[in-house]
C-alpha positions, 0 to 999 in steps of 0.5 A, a space after each residue: 137587716 132582714 130576717 127570714 124564718 126557715 123552719 120551726 119545731 115546737 118552740 125552736 126555730 131556724 132562720 137567716 139574718 141578712 146583712 149587707 156584709 153577709 148572711 148569718 144562719 141561726 142559731 149561731 155561735 158568735 166568737 168574742 173579739 172584745 178588742 177587735 181580735 178573737 184570741 189566738 186566732 186569725 180572721 181566716 181561721 175564725 172563718 174556716 171554723 164556720 163562724 159567720 159573725 163576731 162580737 166586739 165590745 164598744 167600751 173596751 174598743 173605745 179605750 184600746 185601740 181607741 175609736 180614732 185608730 179604728 176609724 183611721 183604718 175605715 171601720 172595725 171590719 177593716 181594722 180586724 180584716 173581717 168582712 163578715 157581720 159584726 155585733 157590738 155590745 153597747 158597753 152596758 155589761 161594763 155597767 155591771 162588771 166594773 161595779 167598783 169602778 163606775 157611778 150610775 146616773 140618769 144621764 149615763 155612767 161615769 167609769 174609771 178606765 181599767 187601763 189607766 184609771 182616767 175618767 170615762 163617761 158613757 151614756 146612750 148617745 155616746 154608745 150609739 156614736 161609738 158603735 156607728 164609728 165602729 161600723 157595727 152591723 148590729 148595734 146594741 142599746 145602752 142598758 144596765 145589766 141587772 145584778 143577781 140576786 136582785 129583789 123586785 124593787 131593785 130589778 124594777 128600778 134597773 129595768 125602768 132606767 134601761 127602758 129610758 136609755 133604750 128610748 134615748 138609744 133609738 133616738 140617737 141612732 136615728 139622729 145619726 142616720 145609722 141604717 144598721 140594725 139596732 137591737 133592744 135588750 130585755 131586762 127585769 131580773 128573775 121576775 117574769 112580770 117585769 120581763 114581760 113589761 120590758 119586752 112589751 115596752 121595747 116592742 112598742 119603742 120598735 127595734 130591729 131585733 131583741 136580746 135576752 139580758 142577764 
């Protein structure tokens, strides 16, 4: 991925992200295709309304239709007949949203499948492998989305875990020789100093881009 800054106006800026599969003018609206489809729309209709990039969800795609089914078609672009760039969420948001169906450890997260109740484990390494198999143009690190509200001690503990997972995500991304972009995700809850620490640590680790975590 390459990024070109086009214009600035005080703190606002307009740019262009360039991928092998096309360009994305920023700021951009990103339709959500959790299971590999934008609800009630064909890929052609999504393109016609001006969408340049689509978001898919690693956790849900790994369950339905399953990574092997997607790979049988080539990758997620081929599976959903979308030839523009795709960003995949790492599955980290499900660490937050499936609170009653998961258990967090240093290694990763044990989930209970929302589909059939079976046990699923996902950590940074598993997330990086799935996102590589999906062929995502932007791969997101595996992280924990800090709940709200969270006192400073809780936010710090969650952020430190996410930073350790960020390092493991990058190491696995490199081990897999994935040439597509890898983005870090800033955490730290509502605490400005923690957010600053998270951002600086991610910069030091080194990523292609950065997202603002919830």
